[in-house]
C-alpha positions in Angstrom: 17.5 -10.7 4.5 18.3 -14.4 4.3 15.2 -15.9 5.9 12.2 -17.6 4.2 9.9 -14.8 5.4 9.9 -11.1 5.9 7.9 -8.8 8.2 8.2 -5.1 7.9 8.1 -2.4 10.6 9.7 0.9 9.5 10.2 4.4 11.0 8.0 5.2 14.0 5.5 2.3 13.5 5.2 -0.5 16.0 3.7 -3.9 16.6 1.3 -4.2 19.6 0.4 -8.0 19.6 3.2 -10.2 21.0 1.9 -13.1 19.0 1.6 -11.2 15.7 4.5 -13.0 14.0 3.5 -16.4 15.2 -0.1 -15.9 14.1 1.0 -14.8 10.6 3.5 -17.6 10.4 0.9 -20.2 11.3 -1.6 -18.6 8.7 0.9 -18.4 5.9 1.5 -22.2 6.3 -2.1 -23.2 7.0 -3.5 -21.3 4.0 -0.4 -21.8 1.7 -0.5 -18.1 1.2 2.3 -15.9 -0.1 1.4 -12.9 2.2 -0.6 -12.5 5.5 -1.9 -9.1 6.5 -4.0 -7.6 9.3 -5.6 -4.4 10.6 -3.7 -1.4 11.8 -4.4 1.6 14.0 -3.4 4.9 12.4 -2.4 7.8 14.8 -2.3 11.2 13.1 -0.1 13.9 14.7 0.2 17.6 14.4 3.2 19.0 16.3 3.6 15.9 18.4 -0.1 16.1 19.4 -2.5 13.3 18.5 -5.1 14.8 16.3 -6.8 11.7 15.0 -7.2 7.9 15.5 -8.7 5.6 12.9 -8.6 1.9 12.0 -7.3 0.5 8.7 -10.0 -2.2 8.2 -10.4 -4.4 5.1 -13.5 -6.4 6.2 -15.2 -7.7 9.2 -13.9 -11.3 9.2 -10.7 -13.1 8.4 -10.3 -14.7 4.9 -8.6 -14.6 1.6 -8.2 -11.3 -0.3 -8.4 -11.4 -4.2 -5.9 -9.6 -6.3 -8.6 -7.1 -7.2 -9.1 -6.5 -3.4 -5.4 -5.7 -3.2 -5.4 -3.4 -6.3 -8.5 -1.5 -5.1 -7.7 -1.5 -1.3 -3.9 -1.5 -1.0 -4.2 1.6 1.2 -6.5 -0.3 3.6 -3.7 -2.3 5.1 -0.4 -0.8 6.2 3.1 -1.9 5.4 3.6 -2.8 9.1 0.9 -5.5 8.8 2.8 -7.4 6.1 4.2 -10.9 6.6 5.5 -12.2 3.3 7.4 -15.0 1.7 10.9 -13.6 0.8 10.8 -15.1 -2.6 8.6 -12.2 -3.7 11.5 -9.8 -3.3 13.6 -11.9 -5.8 10.7 -11.8 -8.4 10.1 -8.0 -8.4 10.0 -6.7 -11.9 12.3 -3.9 -13.3 9.5 -1.3 -13.2 9.2 -1.8 -9.5 12.4 0.2 -8.8 11.0 3.1 -10.8 7.7 3.2 -8.8 7.3 6.4 -6.6 6.2 4.3 -3.6 7.3 0.8 -2.5 4.4 -0.7 -0.6 1.6 -0.5 -3.2 3.4 -2.3 -6.0 4.8 -4.8 -3.5 1.3 -5.8 -2.4 0.0 -6.0 -6.0 2.9 -8.1 -7.2 2.7 -10.5 -4.3 -1.1 -10.9 -4.8 -0.5 -11.7 -8.4 1.9 -14.5 -7.4 -0.2 -16.3 -4.8 -2.9 -16.2 -2.2 -3.2 -13.4 0.4 -4.8 -14.0 3.7 -6.3 -11.4 5.9 -6.5 -11.7 9.8 -9.2 -9.5 11.2 -7.3 -8.4 14.2 -5.4 -5.2 15.1 -1.7 -5.9 15.5 0.3 -2.8 14.5 0.2 1.0 14.9 1.1 3.4 12.1 2.2 6.9 13.3 1.4 9.5 10.7 2.8 13.0 10.8 5.4 12.8 13.5 8.0 15.6 13.1 10.7 14.5 10.6 8.5 11.8 9.0 7.6 11.7 5.4 4.0 12.7 6.0 5.0 15.6 8.2 7.4 16.9 5.6 4.7 16.6 2.9 2.2 18.3 5.2 4.5 21.3 5.6 5.0 21.7 1.8 3.0 24.3 0.1 -0.4 23.0 -1.0 -0.4 24.5 -4.4 0.2 22.6 -7.6 3.9 22.2 -8.5 6.0 20.1 -10.8 7.1 17.6 -8.1 3.5 16.7 -7.4 2.6 16.3 -11.0 5.7 14.1 -11.5 4.6 11.9 -8.6 1.1 11.6 -10.1 2.5 10.7 -13.4 4.8 8.1 -11.9 2.0 6.7 -9.8 -0.2 6.2 -12.8 2.7 4.7 -14.7 3.1 2.3 -11.9 -0.4 0.9 -12.5 0.1 0.8 -16.2 3.3 -1.2 -15.7 1.6 -3.6 -13.3 -1.3 -3.9 -16.0 1.3 -5.0 -18.5 3.1 -7.2 -16.1 -0.1 -9.2 -15.5 -1.0 -9.2 -19.2 -4.1 -7.1 -18.4 -5.6 -9.9 -16.3 -6.8 -7.4 -13.7 -7.3 -4.5 -16.1 -10.8 -3.6 -14.9 -9.6 -3.2 -11.3 -6.4 -1.4 -12.4 -8.5 1.0 -14.5 -10.9 1.8 -11.6 -8.1 2.4 -9.1 -6.1 4.5 -11.5 -9.1 6.7 -12.1 -9.8 7.0 -8.4 -6.2 8.1 -7.9 -6.5 10.7 -10.6 -9.8 12.1 -9.3 -8.3 12.3 -5.8 -5.4 14.4 -7.1 -7.6 16.8 -9.1 -10.3 17.3 -6.3 -8.7 16.6 -3.0 -5.3 18.1 -3.6 -6.4 21.2 -5.6 -4.7 19.9 -8.8 -5.7 21.3 -12.1 -6.8 18.8 -14.7 -3.4 18.0 -16.2 -4.3 17.2 -19.8 -0.7 16.2 -20.7 -1.1 12.9 -18.8 -1.8 10.1 -21.2 -4.3 8.2 -19.0 -5.1 5.0 -21.0 -7.4 3.7 -18.2 -10.2 6.1 -18.9 
């Protein structure tokens, strides 16, 4: 991409506000932000039938998000909501390419580089679980603990450790809290055993 700004909409996601890009373009200039995000509707599917509708909501009014907000709530705004200065992609650290996901570290790195502005409007839809999508494939995998899952968990925690070092531990408290939240979710929500071989320095 050669432009000064990038907006992301991948897979089966779609934008629903015809003024979305204009609103984000205006906001990124007005507030001298590095990234502008907004709310997203999540449609969950099972065998092409909608089984759930929810809203990814950060807060009830527009305004700036702190880097700590991004670290702790990166899952609360979807990739389809991002409008970002393209310079961020030129500054991504080496460890970014080793991360098990691309959206979470992108959000955190951008937030560490400049201001993030949040627009309290619904402007995109994320379709989760459509046949052939990543979430559908994951849903159909066996639920039991396996080596692929534990590698993902290790790599995810390593991503946070790398970000912690990248920012010279400036946001260490938030990184530690988020890492431990992730670890607890893996153990309790996904029926993981407590994998004692993970060197979790955030505890």
